[in-house]
The first five atom37 places (N, CA, C, CB, O) and aatype in JSON, in Angstrom:
{
  "aatype": [12, 0, 19, 6, 8, 6, 13, 3, 3, 15, 14, 15, 18, 14, 19, 19, 7, 19, 15, 11, 6, 3, 10, 10, 15, 0, 1, 14, 3, 13, 6, 0, 5, 9, 0, 0, 10, 16, 6, 7, 3, 12, 6, 1, 9, 0, 3, 11, 10, 7, 3, 0, 10, 12, 3, 16, 18, 17, 10, 0, 10, 3, 9, 9, 13, 3, 7, 15, 10, 14, 19, 16, 6, 14, 10, 3, 3, 19, 2, 15],
  "atom_mask": [
    [1, 1, 1, 1, 1],
    [1, 1, 1, 1, 1],
    [1, 1, 1, 1, 1],
    [1, 1, 1, 1, 1],
    [1, 1, 1, 1, 1],
    [1, 1, 1, 1, 1],
    [1, 1, 1, 1, 1],
    [1, 1, 1, 1, 1],
    [1, 1, 1, 1, 1],
    [1, 1, 1, 1, 1],
    [1, 1, 1, 1, 1],
    [1, 1, 1, 1, 1],
    [1, 1, 1, 1, 1],
    [1, 1, 1, 1, 1],
    [1, 1, 1, 1, 1],
    [1, 1, 1, 1, 1],
    [1, 1, 1, 0, 1],
    [1, 1, 1, 1, 1],
    [1, 1, 1, 1, 1],
    [1, 1, 1, 1, 1],
    [1, 1, 1, 1, 1],
    [1, 1, 1, 1, 1],
    [1, 1, 1, 1, 1],
    [1, 1, 1, 1, 1],
    [1, 1, 1, 1, 1],
    [1, 1, 1, 1, 1],
    [1, 1, 1, 1, 1],
    [1, 1, 1, 1, 1],
    [1, 1, 1, 1, 1],
    [1, 1, 1, 1, 1],
    [1, 1, 1, 1, 1],
    [1, 1, 1, 1, 1],
    [1, 1, 1, 1, 1],
    [1, 1, 1, 1, 1],
    [1, 1, 1, 1, 1],
    [1, 1, 1, 1, 1],
    [1, 1, 1, 1, 1],
    [1, 1, 1, 1, 1],
    [1, 1, 1, 1, 1],
    [1, 1, 1, 0, 1],
    [1, 1, 1, 1, 1],
    [1, 1, 1, 1, 1],
    [1, 1, 1, 1, 1],
    [1, 1, 1, 1, 1],
    [1, 1, 1, 1, 1],
    [1, 1, 1, 1, 1],
    [1, 1, 1, 1, 1],
    [1, 1, 1, 1, 1],
    [1, 1, 1, 1, 1],
    [1, 1, 1, 0, 1],
    [1, 1, 1, 1, 1],
    [1, 1, 1, 1, 1],
    [1, 1, 1, 1, 1],
    [1, 1, 1, 1, 1],
    [1, 1, 1, 1, 1],
    [1, 1, 1, 1, 1],
    [1, 1, 1, 1, 1],
    [1, 1, 1, 1, 1],
    [1, 1, 1, 1, 1],
    [1, 1, 1, 1, 1],
    [1, 1, 1, 1, 1],
    [1, 1, 1, 1, 1],
    [1, 1, 1, 1, 1],
    [1, 1, 1, 1, 1],
    [1, 1, 1, 1, 1],
    [1, 1, 1, 1, 1],
    [1, 1, 1, 0, 1],
    [1, 1, 1, 1, 1],
    [1, 1, 1, 1, 1],
    [1, 1, 1, 1, 1],
    [1, 1, 1, 1, 1],
    [1, 1, 1, 1, 1],
    [1, 1, 1, 1, 1],
    [1, 1, 1, 1, 1],
    [1, 1, 1, 1, 1],
    [1, 1, 1, 1, 1],
    [1, 1, 1, 1, 1],
    [1, 1, 1, 1, 1],
    [1, 1, 1, 1, 1],
    [1, 1, 1, 1, 1]
  ],
  "atom_positions": [
    [[104.03, 93.45, 80.23], [103.5, 94.7, 79.72], [102.36, 95.15, 80.64], [103.02, 94.54, 78.25], [101.48, 94.36, 80.99]],
    [[102.39, 96.41, 81.02], [101.37, 96.96, 81.91], [100.06, 97.15, 81.15], [101.84, 98.29, 82.52], [100.05, 97.52, 79.98]],
    [[98.99, 96.91, 81.84], [97.66, 97.12, 81.28], [97.3, 98.59, 81.49], [96.6, 96.17, 81.94], [97.42, 99.11, 82.6]],
    [[96.86, 99.25, 80.41], [96.47, 100.65, 80.53], [94.99, 100.73, 80.85], [96.79, 101.42, 79.24], [94.17, 99.96, 80.35]],
    [[94.65, 101.69, 81.7], [93.28, 101.93, 82.1], [92.94, 103.38, 81.79], [93.06, 101.61, 83.6], [93.83, 104.22, 81.67]],
    [[91.66, 103.67, 81.66], [91.25, 105.04, 81.36], [91.62, 106.01, 82.49], [89.76, 105.09, 81.11], [91.67, 107.22, 82.26]],
    [[91.87, 105.51, 83.69], [92.22, 106.38, 84.8], [93.72, 106.46, 85.06], [91.53, 105.91, 86.04], [94.12, 106.96, 86.11]],
    [[94.55, 105.97, 84.15], [96.0, 106.01, 84.34], [96.53, 107.42, 84.55], [96.69, 105.37, 83.15], [97.56, 107.6, 85.2]],
    [[95.87, 108.43, 84.0], [96.31, 109.81, 84.15], [95.59, 110.55, 85.28], [96.11, 110.55, 82.84], [95.72, 111.76, 85.41]],
    [[94.83, 109.82, 86.09], [94.1, 110.47, 87.16], [95.06, 110.97, 88.23], [93.06, 109.51, 87.78], [96.14, 110.41, 88.4]],
    [[94.67, 112.01, 88.95], [95.57, 112.57, 89.96], [95.74, 111.63, 91.15], [95.06, 113.91, 90.44], [94.89, 110.79, 91.43]],
    [[96.86, 111.8, 91.84], [97.13, 111.09, 93.08], [96.7, 112.0, 94.22], [98.64, 110.68, 93.19], [96.85, 113.22, 94.14]],
    [[96.17, 111.42, 95.29], [95.69, 112.21, 96.41], [96.55, 111.93, 97.63], [94.22, 111.91, 96.7], [96.73, 110.78, 98.02]],
    [[97.08, 112.98, 98.26], [97.91, 112.78, 99.44], [97.07, 112.2, 100.59], [98.57, 114.1, 99.88], [95.91, 112.56, 100.76]],
    [[97.67, 111.32, 101.36], [96.95, 110.7, 102.46], [97.55, 111.04, 103.82], [96.93, 109.22, 102.28], [96.91, 110.79, 104.85]],
    [[98.73, 111.59, 103.86], [99.34, 111.93, 105.14], [100.4, 113.01, 104.94], [99.97, 110.68, 105.8], [101.04, 113.11, 103.9]],
    [[100.55, 113.8, 105.95], [101.59, 114.81, 106.01], [102.06, 114.9, 107.44], [0.0, 0.0, 0.0], [101.43, 114.35, 108.35]],
    [[103.15, 115.58, 107.65], [103.65, 115.75, 109.01], [104.11, 117.2, 109.16], [104.83, 114.75, 109.33], [104.71, 117.78, 108.25]],
    [[103.81, 117.76, 110.31], [104.21, 119.13, 110.59], [104.85, 119.19, 111.97], [103.0, 120.09, 110.5], [104.78, 118.25, 112.76]],
    [[105.47, 120.32, 112.25], [106.04, 120.5, 113.58], [104.95, 120.43, 114.65], [106.8, 121.84, 113.68], [105.17, 119.95, 115.75]],
    [[103.76, 120.92, 114.31], [102.64, 120.85, 115.24], [102.3, 119.4, 115.57], [101.41, 121.58, 114.67], [101.97, 119.08, 116.71]],
    [[102.37, 118.52, 114.56], [102.13, 117.09, 114.79], [103.15, 116.52, 115.77], [102.17, 116.31, 113.46], [102.81, 115.8, 116.7]],
    [[104.41, 116.86, 115.53], [105.48, 116.38, 116.4], [105.3, 116.9, 117.82], [106.84, 116.79, 115.84], [105.47, 116.16, 118.79]],
    [[104.96, 118.18, 117.94], [104.76, 118.78, 119.25], [103.57, 118.15, 119.97], [104.56, 120.29, 119.12], [103.6, 117.97, 121.19]],
    [[102.53, 117.83, 119.22], [101.37, 117.17, 119.81], [101.74, 115.8, 120.38], [100.25, 117.04, 118.76], [101.25, 115.4, 121.43]],
    [[102.62, 115.09, 119.66], [103.05, 113.76, 120.1], [104.06, 113.83, 121.23], [103.64, 112.99, 118.93], [104.06, 112.98, 122.12]],
    [[104.92, 114.85, 121.2], [106.01, 114.95, 122.2], [106.17, 116.4, 122.67], [107.35, 114.42, 121.61], [107.15, 117.05, 122.31]],
    [[105.23, 116.9, 123.48], [105.35, 118.28, 123.95], [106.61, 118.52, 124.79], [104.13, 118.64, 124.77], [107.05, 119.66, 124.92]],
    [[107.18, 117.47, 125.34], [108.4, 117.6, 126.14], [109.63, 117.93, 125.28], [108.65, 116.33, 126.91], [110.68, 118.27, 125.83]],
    [[109.51, 117.84, 123.96], [110.61, 118.17, 123.05], [110.37, 119.48, 122.29], [110.82, 117.03, 122.06], [110.85, 119.64, 121.17]],
    [[109.63, 120.4, 122.9], [109.26, 121.64, 122.21], [110.46, 122.39, 121.64], [108.5, 122.54, 123.15], [110.43, 122.82, 120.48]],
    [[111.5, 122.57, 122.42], [112.68, 123.32, 121.95], [113.36, 122.61, 120.79], [113.68, 123.52, 123.11], [113.76, 123.25, 119.81]],
    [[113.5, 121.29, 120.89], [114.16, 120.53, 119.82], [113.32, 120.56, 118.54], [114.41, 119.08, 120.26], [113.85, 120.67, 117.44]],
    [[112.01, 120.45, 118.69], [111.12, 120.48, 117.53], [111.16, 121.85, 116.86], [109.66, 120.13, 117.94], [111.22, 121.95, 115.64]],
    [[111.14, 122.89, 117.66], [111.22, 124.25, 117.11], [112.5, 124.47, 116.32], [111.13, 125.28, 118.24], [112.51, 125.24, 115.36]],
    [[113.58, 123.8, 116.71], [114.88, 123.97, 116.06], [115.03, 123.14, 114.78], [115.97, 123.6, 117.02], [116.03, 123.3, 114.07]],
    [[114.08, 122.27, 114.47], [114.2, 121.43, 113.28], [114.2, 122.29, 112.01], [113.05, 120.4, 113.22], [113.42, 123.23, 111.89]],
    [[115.07, 121.94, 111.08], [115.15, 122.65, 109.8], [114.22, 122.0, 108.78], [116.6, 122.65, 109.28], [113.63, 120.95, 109.03]],
    [[114.09, 122.64, 107.65], [113.3, 122.06, 106.55], [113.86, 120.69, 106.16], [113.3, 123.02, 105.33], [113.09, 119.77, 105.89]],
    [[115.16, 120.57, 106.12], [115.8, 119.29, 105.8], [115.49, 118.22, 106.83], [0.0, 0.0, 0.0], [115.23, 117.06, 106.49]],
    [[115.51, 118.62, 108.11], [115.15, 117.69, 109.18], [113.72, 117.18, 108.99], [115.31, 118.36, 110.56], [113.45, 115.99, 109.1]],
    [[112.81, 118.11, 108.69], [111.4, 117.74, 108.52], [111.22, 116.83, 107.3], [110.53, 119.0, 108.37], [110.4, 115.91, 107.34]],
    [[111.97, 117.08, 106.24], [111.89, 116.21, 105.06], [112.37, 114.8, 105.4], [112.73, 116.8, 103.91], [111.77, 113.82, 104.96]],
    [[113.45, 114.69, 106.18], [113.94, 113.36, 106.59], [112.92, 112.65, 107.48], [115.29, 113.49, 107.33], [112.7, 111.45, 107.34]],
    [[112.3, 113.39, 108.4], [111.28, 112.81, 109.25], [110.1, 112.34, 108.41], [110.81, 113.82, 110.31], [109.57, 111.24, 108.63]],
    [[109.69, 113.16, 107.45], [108.58, 112.78, 106.57], [108.93, 111.54, 105.75], [108.21, 113.94, 105.64], [108.08, 110.67, 105.56]],
    [[110.16, 111.45, 105.26], [110.59, 110.27, 104.5], [110.54, 109.01, 105.37], [112.01, 110.47, 103.95], [110.07, 107.96, 104.93]],
    [[111.02, 109.13, 106.61], [110.99, 107.98, 107.52], [109.56, 107.58, 107.85], [111.76, 108.29, 108.81], [109.23, 106.39, 107.91]],
    [[108.69, 108.57, 108.05], [107.29, 108.29, 108.31], [106.67, 107.6, 107.1], [106.53, 109.59, 108.64], [105.91, 106.64, 107.25]],
    [[106.98, 108.07, 105.92], [106.46, 107.45, 104.69], [106.91, 106.0, 104.56], [0.0, 0.0, 0.0], [106.11, 105.14, 104.19]],
    [[108.17, 105.73, 104.86], [108.68, 104.36, 104.81], [107.94, 103.46, 105.8], [110.19, 104.32, 105.1], [107.56, 102.34, 105.47]],
    [[107.73, 103.98, 107.01], [107.04, 103.19, 108.03], [105.59, 102.92, 107.63], [107.09, 103.91, 109.39], [105.08, 101.82, 107.83]],
    [[104.95, 103.92, 107.08], [103.55, 103.77, 106.68], [103.38, 102.85, 105.48], [102.94, 105.12, 106.38], [102.36, 102.18, 105.35]],
    [[104.37, 102.81, 104.6], [104.28, 101.95, 103.42], [104.16, 100.49, 103.81], [105.49, 102.15, 102.5], [103.54, 99.69, 103.1]],
    [[104.75, 100.13, 104.94], [104.69, 98.75, 105.41], [103.26, 98.29, 105.63], [105.49, 98.6, 106.69], [102.94, 97.11, 105.44]],
    [[102.39, 99.2, 106.04], [101.0, 98.82, 106.31], [100.02, 99.37, 105.28], [100.59, 99.3, 107.68], [98.82, 99.08, 105.35]],
    [[100.5, 100.14, 104.32], [99.63, 100.78, 103.33], [98.78, 99.77, 102.55], [100.47, 101.6, 102.35], [97.56, 99.92, 102.46]],
    [[99.41, 98.74, 102.01], [98.67, 97.8, 101.16], [97.67, 97.0, 101.96], [99.63, 96.86, 100.45], [96.58, 96.71, 101.46]],
    [[98.0, 96.65, 103.19], [97.05, 95.97, 104.05], [95.85, 96.87, 104.33], [97.73, 95.54, 105.38], [94.7, 96.44, 104.25]],
    [[96.12, 98.12, 104.66], [95.03, 99.07, 104.94], [94.17, 99.29, 103.69], [95.59, 100.41, 105.43], [92.95, 99.36, 103.79]],
    [[94.8, 99.4, 102.54], [94.05, 99.59, 101.29], [93.14, 98.39, 101.02], [95.01, 99.81, 100.11], [92.01, 98.56, 100.58]],
    [[93.63, 97.21, 101.28], [92.83, 95.99, 101.11], [91.61, 96.03, 102.03], [93.68, 94.74, 101.39], [90.51, 95.66, 101.62]],
    [[91.8, 96.47, 103.27], [90.69, 96.57, 104.22], [89.68, 97.61, 103.74], [91.22, 96.95, 105.62], [88.47, 97.38, 103.82]],
    [[90.16, 98.73, 103.24], [89.27, 99.77, 102.72], [88.47, 99.25, 101.53], [90.07, 101.02, 102.31], [87.27, 99.49, 101.44]],
    [[89.14, 98.53, 100.63], [88.43, 97.95, 99.49], [87.33, 97.01, 99.95], [89.4, 97.21, 98.57], [86.21, 97.03, 99.43]],
    [[87.65, 96.18, 100.95], [86.65, 95.23, 101.46], [85.41, 95.94, 101.96], [87.25, 94.38, 102.59], [84.3, 95.44, 101.79]],
    [[85.57, 97.11, 102.56], [84.44, 97.82, 103.12], [83.8, 98.83, 102.19], [0.0, 0.0, 0.0], [82.7, 99.31, 102.47]],
    [[84.47, 99.17, 101.08], [83.98, 100.26, 100.24], [83.63, 99.89, 98.81], [84.99, 101.31, 100.2], [82.82, 100.56, 98.18]],
    [[84.22, 98.82, 98.3], [84.01, 98.46, 96.9], [83.59, 97.0, 96.79], [85.28, 98.71, 96.07], [83.92, 96.19, 97.66]],
    [[82.86, 96.67, 95.75], [82.47, 95.27, 95.56], [83.61, 94.43, 95.01], [81.27, 95.18, 94.63], [83.53, 93.92, 93.89]],
    [[84.69, 94.27, 95.8], [85.86, 93.49, 95.4], [85.7, 92.09, 95.97], [87.19, 94.16, 95.88], [85.39, 91.93, 97.15]],
    [[85.92, 91.1, 95.13], [85.72, 89.72, 95.58], [87.01, 88.96, 95.84], [84.91, 88.98, 94.57], [86.97, 87.84, 96.34]],
    [[88.18, 89.57, 95.49], [89.45, 88.89, 95.73], [90.42, 89.87, 96.37], [90.03, 88.32, 94.41], [90.37, 91.07, 96.09]],
    [[91.3, 89.38, 97.24], [92.27, 90.27, 97.9], [93.19, 90.93, 96.89], [93.1, 89.5, 98.93], [93.44, 90.37, 95.82]],
    [[93.7, 92.12, 97.23], [94.62, 92.83, 96.34], [95.84, 92.01, 96.02], [95.04, 94.15, 96.96], [96.37, 92.1, 94.91]],
    [[96.32, 91.2, 96.97], [97.5, 90.38, 96.7], [97.28, 89.48, 95.49], [97.85, 89.52, 97.93], [98.2, 89.28, 94.69]],
    [[96.08, 88.93, 95.34], [95.77, 88.06, 94.21], [95.73, 88.87, 92.91], [94.41, 87.35, 94.43], [96.17, 88.39, 91.86]],
    [[95.22, 90.09, 92.97], [95.1, 90.93, 91.78], [96.48, 91.4, 91.32], [94.2, 92.14, 92.06], [96.75, 91.43, 90.12]],
    [[97.35, 91.76, 92.26], [98.67, 92.31, 91.92], [99.69, 91.26, 91.59], [99.17, 93.13, 93.06], [100.78, 91.6, 91.12]],
    [[99.39, 89.99, 91.8], [100.37, 88.93, 91.55], [100.49, 88.61, 90.09], [100.01, 87.68, 92.29], [101.28, 87.74, 89.72]]
  ]
}
């Protein structure tokens, strides 16, 4: 059974997005191909980026907690 907290209904805050400008900044040599990307293409790219970032998300969050909050145990111990 999940433990309820007073902040369970708090909003979620976006941490990353991707735009054609981002892609062009990373690969200016693909300007024509990037310009031709459809909304569906961009959604697939964003999904792939999200999957890749999820791999390091929890590690990064643990590092942020270490530097920002008085947490005495790693997140892995708390979530287990």
